[in-house]
TILUMDREN-36370 format. One record per residue: y, x, z of N, C-alpha, C in turn. Coordinates in steps of 0.1 Angstrom, whole numbers, plus 5000, padded with zeros to 4 digits. Each point is the difference from the previous one (the first is absolute). Example, Ala and Ser with C-alpha at 12.3 -4.5 7.8 and 13.67 -1.06 7.14 Angstrom:
% TILUMDREN-36370
494351325078501249915000501250095000;501149964993501150095000501149925008;
% end
This chain:
% TILUMDREN-36370
054777169147501050025005501249924998;500049914991501149974998500250034981;501049894992500550034989500450144994;499850044986500350094996501250055000;501149885001501350085000500350005018;499549985009500250005012500550175006;500850055003500450115007498550045008;499550184998499250045007500249995015;499149935011500549975013500150215005;500849995010500650105003499150075010;499250115001498850035013498649954994;500249964989498549924996498950115001;498949965002498550085002499850074987;500350114999499850054985499050135006;498749954993499250115007498650004989;499150125002499449974987498849864996;499849965011498949875001500849904991;501449995001501149904989500950074990;499050124993499950044990499149974989;500149914993498749984988499950064988;499050024993499850044989499349854987;500849994991499549914989500250054988;499949944989499950054988501550094997;501049945007501250064997500750135007;498750035010499950155013500849925010;500050115008500249985016501449924998;500049925011501249905003499949985015;501349985009499849925012500149854999;499649975011500349865000501249924995;500850075003501149924998500350014982;500150144997500250044982498849974996;498849935002499249934996500249874994;500649935006500649874997501149984990;500850164996501049994992499250064986;498950064996499150044991500149894988;500050034991499449924986498549975005;499649894995498949984996499250094990;498350065001499750044990499349954993;499850034989499749874989498449995001;499550095007498649995004499549955013;501049945006500349955012499149874999;499049925009500049884999500949904998;499949875002501649915000499950005014;499149955008499949925013500850135011;500649985008500850085011498950105008;500350085002498650075009500050015018;499049915002500249995012500550125012;500049955013500550155007498750025002;500350154999498750105000499750054992;500049934986499950064988500750124994;499850054997500950114995501149934988;501550055005500649934996500449925005;499549965010500449885006501050045017;501249935003500650015012498949975010;500550175008498949905014500649895007;498949945007500249855004500750035014;501150025004500750005012501450015003;500449975009501349955000501050104995;501549984997500850125001500250035009;500050154999499750075016502049995008;500249985008501350015009500550124998;501250035007500650175000499250015012;499650164997499750025014498450024998;499349964990498749965001499450134988;499150005002498950084990498950075007;499350124989499150045004500450165007;499850095014500650085004500150124991;498450024991500450124993501250044991;500649834993500650014988501349925001;500250015017501349935003501350145002;501249934997500750125004500650025020;500650105000500350055011501149865002;500849934995501049945010498949864999;499150004996499149845000499649995018;499850135002499550075015501449955011;500750114999501250015006501249844998;499850004989501649944998499649824991;499049945001500149934990500849904997;501249975005500949935001500650064987;499950144998500850084988499450064989;498749934999499250044989501049924986;499850084990500649994987499050044991;500649984985499550034990499450135000;500850115008499150174999498650015010;499849915009498849985003498750014990;500449914990498749974988500150164994;501350075003499650134989499450105008;499950005015499350055008498349984996;499849845003498949974996499450034985;500650004993499850064986499450145001;501150075008499450145001498750005007;499649955007498849985011498349994990;500649884991499249984994499550094985;500950074997499850084985499550155010;500150035011499250115008498649935004;500049875003498249974999499750024987;500649964986499149974991499650104995;501150135006499550154996499150035007;500050005011499250105007498249915006;500649835001498849965004500749965015;500550085007500349945013501949995003;500549905006501050005007501150165007;500649994997501150125003500249995016;499749895006500050005015498849925005;499150024995498349985006499650035012;499749915008499450055013499149875010;498750055004499849905004500349905010;501150055008500749865007501049984994;499949874995501549934999501550015006;499650035013501350085005500850094998;498850104995500150135000500650054984;499649894991500149984986501649965000;500549935010501449935000500850135007;499850065008500650105009500150124982;499150004994499950104990501549974990;499649904999500849904989501350025007;500549995007501350005007500450155003;499250085004500650105005499250154991;498849984996499350104993500150024987;499650144995500350044988499049964989;499949964990499049974993499150074990;498849985003499150124996499849924985;500250094990500450004986498850094993;499550105009499150084989499049934994;499550034986499449994989500849884991;501350015000500749864993500450114987;499949954990500250094988501550054998;500050124996501550075000501249904998;499649924988501049954994500549845008;498749965006500649865013500650065012;499850135001500050015019501649995003;500550054986502149985006500149854999;499449904993500349905000499249905014;499150065006499949945010500750075013;500450144999500750075012501349894998;500549964989501249955003499949855007;498949974994499949815004500149985019;499450145000499350025017500950055007;501650024996501050025015499849915006;500050035017499949945009501749904999;500850035000501449934999500249924988;500449875002499849954983501150044995;501149995004501350094991499650124995;498950095004499650134992498649964990;499849874999499050024991501049924985;499250054985500749974988499849834999;501649984990499949854997499149974991;499449924995499649974988499950044985;501650005001500450044985499550185005;500550065007499550114999498450085003;499549855003498350055000499650014981;500949884995499649964984500450174995;501650065004500250114992498850115001;499550005017499250094997498249954995;499749904999498950004990500450014987;501549984997499950024986500450154991;500650055010500750124999499250135006;499949955011499350145007500950035007;501249955002501350095005499949905018;499850105006500449955015501550005005;500049885008501249965004500650125010;501650025001500650105004499249965015;500450115011499549995013500849925010;499849925009501249895007500050065016;500850005006500450065012499049925010;499150105011498949915009501449915006;499449895006500749925008500850025007;499350125016500550115008501050054996;500750064988500850064996500849934993;500549855000500849974993501450005012;501150014991501150055012500449775005;499549974998500449865006498849905002;499649895002499149904997500149964983;498749994997500049964985500649904992;500550024991500949894994499049914992;500649835000498549904996501049984987;499450004989500249984987499349844995;501349895004499249894996500049964990;498750024989500449964986499949894994;500649924991499549924996498549924999;499849895003498649965000499449994990;500750054987498849954988499850144993;500950115007499550114999498750065004;500349975018499049995006498749964998;499949904992498849934998499350104985;501050044991499550044990500050135000;500250105013499450115003498749995009;500049885006498350015005498849984991;500649914990499049984988499650174998;501050054994499850134998499250115004;500249985014499250105009498549954999;499849865003498549894996499650084989;500449984984499750064989499850185002;500550045009500050154997499150085006;499649875014498650035008499049974994;500349864986498250014997500350114986;501050054998499750094987499150165009;500950015012499350135005498650005003;499349875003498849975001499450014990;500649974985499049994994500050164994;500850054999499750165000499250085008;500049955013498750065010498849954995;499949864996498549954997499650044990;500950064992499650034985499750184999;500650055009499550135008498650015005;499449895006498950015005499750065014;500950025003500150015020499549915005;500049875000499449935006499949824995;499349945000499749884992500149895015;501749934999500149915007499549834992;500149915012498849884997501249925007;499349884999500849875004499950055017;499250025005499350035015500750165002;500750084992500250125004499350105004;498449994991499050095005500050154990;499450095007500050114989498950035002;500050124989498650064995499850155007;499050065001499850145003501250104997;500450045007501250104998499250144997;499250044992499950124994500650054988;500550104998500150054985499249964989;500549984987498749954992499150124996;498949955001499150044995499450155012;500649955014500050105011498550045003;499350095004499249995004499950145010;499249995012499850125011499850144990;500850095008499950144990500350115011;500050115000500850125003499850124989;501550075003499950094988501350135007;499650104992500850125011501250074988;501250025000500350064993500050154994;500550044991499450144997500750075008;498950155008500550085008500150134995;501050085002499950165001499150075008;499950104997499350075008500250045014;501350005004500550025014500149845006;499949914994500149845004499150005011;500249955011499449945013500949935008;500849894995501049925008499449884997;500949915006499749844996501149974994;500249894996501249904997500649945008;501150015004501049965011500649885000;500349924983500349895005499749934985;500149904998499449964984501049834998;499949974991500849894996499349924988;500149884998499549904990500949934994;500149984987500849934992499650004985;500249894996499049904989498550005000;499550134992498350024998499950165008;501050035004499750155005500350005017;498750115004500150065011501050134999;500750075009500750094994500250115014;499250125004500150025012500850174999;500050055011500650165001499950075010;499950115002499550105012499150124994;499950125010499550104997500750024987;501350035001500550064985499949944991;499849884995499749894992501249905001;500750044992501749884997499149874998;499550014991499349865000498649984991;499149945007499049954988499649864996;499349924992500049924997498649914998;499649915007498949964999499949814996;498849974990500049894998500149855013;500349945002500349925012498349925001;499949974989498549964994498950095003;499650034990499250124998499950155008;501550085004500150085003500150114991;499949994988500250094992501150115001;500050115006501050124999500550014988;501450004994500149994984501450115002;500550085008500750125001500450015012;500650125003500350075012501050114994;500950005015501350094993500450085016;500050125000500450105008501549965006;500350055015501249985007500850134993;499350144993500950074993499450034989;500749974990499450014987500050154994;500650095006500250164995498750075004;499750074993498850094998500150075017;498550085003500350065013500749935010;499649865007500749965007499550025015;501050065012499450055011500949925011;500149854995500949915008499049935008;500149945007498949915009500649875004;501049954992500649854997498649905000;500149905009498749925001500549914991;500949964993500649904993499949845005;500649904995500149875007500249904987;499549895004500449894994500649905009;501850004995500949945004499849845003;499850014989499649844996499749934984;499449895003499749944983500249894999;500549954990500449844997500650044983;499749894996500349944984499250124991;498850055002499350104992500450135001;500650065009500350095003500250045015;499950135002500250075015500950105000;500650025010500950105006499250105006;500350114996499450145006501050124999;499350135006501150105001499250114994;500550144997499850104993500450125004;499750124997500450115006499750144992;501250004990499250104990500950185008;499250015009500950135010499650164989;501350045000500150164996500050115013;500050084994500350105010501250154996;500750035009500850094996500150125013;500450104991499450145003501750045010;499650085012501450005004499650145007;500250145000499750125009498149994999;499749994993498749984999499249915009;500749925005499849875002499949844993;498749955001499949884993500049885008;501049924995500449885004499349884994;499949885003499449914992501249875002;500349964987501049925001499849854994;500049915007499849894996500849874994;499349984985500749914994499849844996;500349935011499249895001500949884993;499249924998500249844991499349925005;500649884996499749905003500049914983;498649965002499349924983499649905001;500049934990499849864997498950024988;499049985006498450014990499549874995;499849984987499349914995498649975004;499749875006498550045007499150004991;499949984992499349964991499050114989;501250095000500150124985500350135009;500750005013500950125007500750074991;500549914994501450084991501149965014;500650135004501349965002501249934992;500549945008501349854996501050105001;500750045013500850105003499650055011;500950125004499950105011501350045002;500549995014501650065006499750105008;500650125000499550085007501250005015;499149965008500749995014500150135010;499450114998499950135005499850134999;501150085003499350164991500750095010;499050114999500350105014498850025009;500350105011499050025006499649935011;501249955006500449885010499449824996;499750014987499749894991498849935010;500549875003499049925008498849864990;499150014999499349884990500649845003;500149994990500549835001498349945002;499449985012498949954999500349875010;498449945003500249875010499850065012;499250115004499350065013501450075011;500550044994501550055006501549955000;499449894992501649855000500750114986;499350054994501350084990500049914988;499449834995500849914990499149885009;500649944992499449835000500849904990;499049944992500349904995500249845000;501049964997500749905005500049894985;500349894998500049924989501150094991;501050055001501450064994499250114996;499350085002499450094997499650115010;500450205003498950045003501450065013;500249995012501050085011498850135004;500950114995499050145004501550115007;499550125006500950075004500250084989;501150084997500150044990500950145003;500350104991500850145004498750095009;500550124998499050145000499749965018;500749945007499950025017499949845000;499949954992499849795005501349945004;501150075000501449975004500749904992;499149924995500249874994499149924999;500649854997498849944995500449874987;499249964995500449964984499149894997;500649894993499249894993499550024984;498950054996499850024988499149914993;500949904987500049914996498649944998;499249895003498650004995499750004989;501149944987499249984987500350134992;501150125001500250124991500350095011;499850005014500050115014501950074995;500849944997501650064997499849985018;501250105004500749955014501049935004;499549885006501049904998501149985012;499450105011501350065008499250095010;500850095002499750145014500549995011;499950035014500850005007499550125011;501050035007499650125010499349975011;498950075001499449995016501050035009;500049925014500650045014499850145004;501450075001499750145005499549995012;499150105002499750055014498949925004;499449944989498649925004498850004989;498949975002498950044995499849884995;500049924985499649864997498850024991;499449875000498849924992500449894994;499350034991500649854994498849885000;500349885004498849905006500649904988;498849895003500149864993499149935009;500249845003499949915002500449874996;499049934997500149854987500950054991;499750084993500750044989501650034997;500050045013501450075005500250145005;500850074993500250155010501050005010;499350115007500450065014500250135001;500850045004500650165003499450035014;498950075007499850055010500350115004;500950015011500450165004500049985014;499850155001499750075020501250114997;501049975006501150125002499450135007;500350125000499750095000500150025017;498850045008500450045015500249895004;499249854996500649905011498649924993;499849915013498449915001500549914996;500949954988500649874994499449974983;499849874999499849974984501049934997;500750014988500949894995498949954989;500349844999499549964984501049914994;500250014984501349944994499549954989;500149874999499749904988500950054990;499450054984500850034992500349914992;501349964994500249914989499450064991;499049934992499450044980501549984992;500849965003500850034991500950145002;500550035014500250124995500150115007;498649995013499750125008500249995014;501449935002500650035009499349925014;500149995016499249955008501049884997;499049875004500849875002500349975018;498950085008500050015008499150125011;500650045009498850095005500049975016;498850065008499649975012499550145007;500250055011499550085005498749975013;499250114999498949955011499650105009;499949985007499350165010498550014993;499950145003498150064993500550034986;499250104997499350024984499749904996;499849944993499549854993499950054987;498749904995499349994986500649884998;500449984987500049834996498849964997;499449925004498649944996499849904989;501549915001499949884989500549905007;499949894997500949885004499149875000;500049915012499249905005501049885003;500049924996501049865002501350055003;500450064992501650014995500450115011;498950075006500650115010499150154995;501050115002499250134994499550015012;498750084997498850055009500350155005;500250045008499850165000499150095016;499950114997499150045010500350134999;499450065012500250165003499050075003;499050034990498950084996500450145004;499550045013500050135009498650045000;499650124999498550045003499750035014;500850025012500249995011500149845008;501049934994500049885007499549884996;499349935007499249865003501249904991;499749954992500549844996500449915011;501049985006500249915009501249854995;500650024992500949924992500050054986;500949874992500450034989501649915002;500650084987501549905001500049934987;501049915002500149904987501350034997;500349964989501749944996500449904990;500249915005500449844994500950084987;499249944991501050054985501149894998;500349905007500949905000501050045012;499950015009500750035015500350145003;499150084994499650145000500050045016;499549935008499550025013499150085004;500150055007498850105002499149955015;498849994995499249945015498550135000;500250045013498550065000499349925008;498850014994498449915001499050075007;499850005015499350015005498350014994;498850125001499149924993499249965012;499049935003499349925007498850115008;500050074990499050145004500350114994;500250105006500750124995498950054992;500750084987498750064987500050135004;498750044996500150135000500950134991;500150085004501150104992499750024987;498450045000499350034987500149904992;500149885001499849884992501050014991;499649964985500949954990500049885001;501949985000500249844999500549954982;499849895000500149964985500349864999;501349944997500349844998499449944987;499149925003499249964986499949815001;501149954994499549854997500449935014;501350065011500749915008499250075014;498950104994499250045015500350155003;500050085014499950114997498550075002;499950094995498350045001500250135005;499350065013499950125004498950075000;499550094989498850044994499550145011;498850025001499750105008498950094990;499950165001499250034991498650005001;499449925016498749965004499449864995;501549934993499649914993500249825005;501150085013500449885007501649914996;499549894996501249974995500749875010;501050015003500749865008501249934991;500049895003501349934994501149935010;501050004999501350015005500849894994;500849925008501449914991501050075002;500450074990501650025002500949925007;499749875002501449935004499550015016;498949945005499750025014499650155004;499850074994499150145005498249955006;499549874999498949985005499350054991;498450065008499150074990499049865000;499849944986498849905000498850075000;500050074996498250045001499850204995;498950015002499650145003498549994993;499950134990498549994994499550124995;498950045002499650084995499250014984;501050024990499649994986499150104997;499250095007498850094994501050094988;501050025000500950064985500650125011;499450124995500550115010501350054987;501150035006501150054995500449904992;500549885004500149944993501650004991;500049944988501850044989500749835003;501150014997501049905004499349884997;499849895009499549834999500549944988;499249954996500549904991499949835002;501049915005499749905005499949884988;499449915001500149854991500449915008;499549844999500549915008498849985010;498750084994498949955008499250155008;500250124990499250105004501150125000;499650135007500650115005498950114991;500550114989498950054994500650125006;499250095003500350155005498750104993;499650104996500150104992499650155004;499450075002499650145002500250094989;500150135001500250104989498849994989;499149985011499049984992499549894992;500649865002500049924993499149885009;499850065011499449865008501049905004;499949874998500749884998499549905013;501449935004499249885011501149904997;499649895002500849884999500049935014;501050015003500349945016500649845001;499849935005500649864999501450005011;500849964990501350055005500349925014;499849915002500149905012499050075011;498950075003499150025006500050165003;499850054990499750164998498549964999;499549914995498450015001499650074984;498850105001500150074988498949904989;500749944989499149914993499050054992;500550154997499350084986500550145001;499250084998499550164994499750024989;500750104995499250074987500150185001;498950025003499750195006500850094990;499950155007501250064989498850034989;500650054996499450064982499550115001;498850054995499650144997500550094993;500749934989500650094993501850025002;500350015013501549985007500050154998;499150104999500450165001500550015018;500350104997500250155014501349935003;500149875002501449935006500550065014;501150055005500850015007500049875014;499250025011499949885008500950015008;501050085000501150015006501049935000;499649974987501249934991499549835002;501349914999499449855001500249944986;498949914996499949964986501149954992;500449974989501549984995500049845001;500849984997500449854999499149944986;499549865007499549944987500949884993;499149964994501349944991499049854995;500549885008499549844990500749934991;499249994989500749934985499049855002;500849905009498749894999498950035007;498949964994498750045011499550134997;500950084990499250134998500550115009;499350045006500350145013500050134994;501050114995500050104995499750125018;499250074999500150075009499850174995;501050095002500150104998499250125012;499250074994499050105007499950144994;499350085010499650104997501350104987;499250064996500950134989500449874989;501249944998500649964991499349904991;499149895011499349904996500249875008;499549884990500449875005498949894998;499549945007499349904997500649875002;498949884997501049905004498649875002;500749905008499349895006500649895000;499049874995500549855004499550015010;501849915008499750035018499849855000;499549924992499249835006498550085000;499850064997498150104998499750115006;500950025010499850175008498649975006;
% end
């Protein structure tokens, strides 16, 4: 691709297939030409196709590339492609190296391109120390991405660059900085070196093996085998886990008065368990919730209840705290009190009490949850605290790693959604829609909201463009039953019924693409990958449905050791780590399967 002194081409095809491994470690096809020859290398030059050799292809022109690893501007405005496109591609390659899949993967090249331009990247499974790097590189707007110097600082010092204003919030058109050509070339070289360094770190962690052709090995935890295990249960235990999270070598689950319980991802060994209330004679009934998991930690909540007596009346007083726990040892790294009093609300996921974003945990705080605050991810300190809107009932929501405040005014059938500034907590923008809506997530740059009511069938959903803030009512091509549960997973709305029926609906058009009898009764929230949708029952019955057609490709029966589960409840959310699927079931139990061999 040219002599070593030539400036790297803007918008070149940076992808896993163009990352090669030789005696000096990983390198891109451009940086490899600058690498010093190894003393053990043969004297002849490698031929095209050999490891260490540049691929035998012409230099890509501006706007060319491989869709999963191209930047948004390469699709929308190729004439404006600059060095920032390489930063975006680097982020996509890092995500692939860490997880074995691209952050915008889709069976359709058109769908992939749409996800690159509008959708949020799929970054689950990226090690905690690499995730901030990938998130910064994959910012949609070129000017929101870090410069090569900032990337180098992040790699060297672990210091994250300060937030930049989003393009739609800038007071005017962005200012173009015309740097001298020599500095631009130096910074592009730094970016290429930083990319090679980052890939070396990822490769040394044995997350995935990159070859000249971009192939990967089976993605299972080292030493993995199929297992099932149960957490230690007290005499009055009778409930299931409500949520789980995976990080490092640990699967941590919560529920049924369990703050957190740890299982080995590979073997299922149960090493520790902690109650929601650590005080003796616990009379509370908090279920517990894994708010999030990353970098070897899990965020959970505790409630050390007390009782007070007044006029011979006993009153239970809640003392809620959000905690960061070492997933391997169970040690509490930090805890921050968020609610004290008779009317304090649990900082859980189910009721919108707390959400984890890259900066930390956004939670409702105070006796009556009259405020919300951001707890720093590293030490739990309150970075900011703001009052809730008066006369409204509010929940904390999240989508695409950003926090939102979802509020419903008293005696009014409307819902306001506010995007929160992670630096200050102030709303960046607010929109108000008709109906009592729940925030389901984000798809292709649009927030997805629905109005779940036990009496009214689903006839439409509401979307909010996160850039223009435009509200849009999307009618459903088929009315969905009122008693259906609605979930957004991997860009598709899934309506599930207690009899096992599953319907797949596009959140963009409202069109129902398929309906399937999953054979799973009382299914829990669907978990979708690029190829399949997985659902499970409270007893552990599992089904894998083809994501395009709804065809049931595989099933697993429920487990006999599930115990007397309450079939009126739905199954708990599943966890997929590479090819290993973890299924909570029964009384505080989990089992795992290799999804390639269901």
